[in-house]
C-alpha positions as CSV (number, residue, x, y, z in Angstrom):
1,M,20.6,17.5,-9.5
2,K,16.9,17.1,-8.8
3,T,14.3,18.4,-11.2
4,H,10.9,19.3,-9.8
5,N,7.8,20.0,-11.9
6,K,5.2,21.9,-9.9
7,Q,1.5,21.6,-10.9
8,I,-2.0,22.0,-9.6
9,A,-4.3,19.0,-9.5
10,I,-8.1,19.4,-9.3
11,F,-10.1,17.1,-7.0
12,E,-13.8,17.6,-6.5
13,G,-13.4,21.2,-7.9
14,Q,-10.7,22.1,-5.4
15,R,-7.0,22.8,-6.1
16,I,-4.4,20.5,-4.7
17,R,-0.7,21.5,-5.0
18,R,1.7,18.8,-6.2
19,V,5.3,18.4,-7.2
20,W,6.8,15.8,-9.5
21,D,10.3,14.4,-8.5
22,K,11.7,13.2,-11.8
23,E,14.6,11.4,-10.2
24,K,12.4,9.3,-7.9
25,E,9.5,9.3,-10.4
26,L,7.0,10.2,-7.6
27,W,4.3,12.8,-7.1
28,Y,4.3,14.7,-3.8
29,F,0.9,16.2,-2.8
30,S,0.2,18.9,-0.3
31,I,-1.4,17.2,2.8
32,I,-2.9,20.6,3.8
33,D,-4.7,20.9,0.5
34,I,-6.0,17.3,0.7
35,M,-7.2,17.7,4.3
36,A,-9.1,20.9,3.3
37,V,-10.9,19.1,0.6
38,L,-11.7,16.0,2.7
39,T,-13.0,18.1,5.6
40,E,-14.9,20.4,3.2
41,Q,-13.2,23.6,4.6
42,A,-13.4,26.5,2.2
43,D,-10.3,28.2,3.7
44,F,-7.3,26.4,5.2
């Protein structure tokens, strides 16, 4: 059974969604949120 821990990360004042996979011990980040921050788009 996989356990996921959902959280919000802050990068340059913008929210980036992420999920922790306890089994694999990896963070998964929302590429849509990352691209919005990198391209400085207010609304994605």
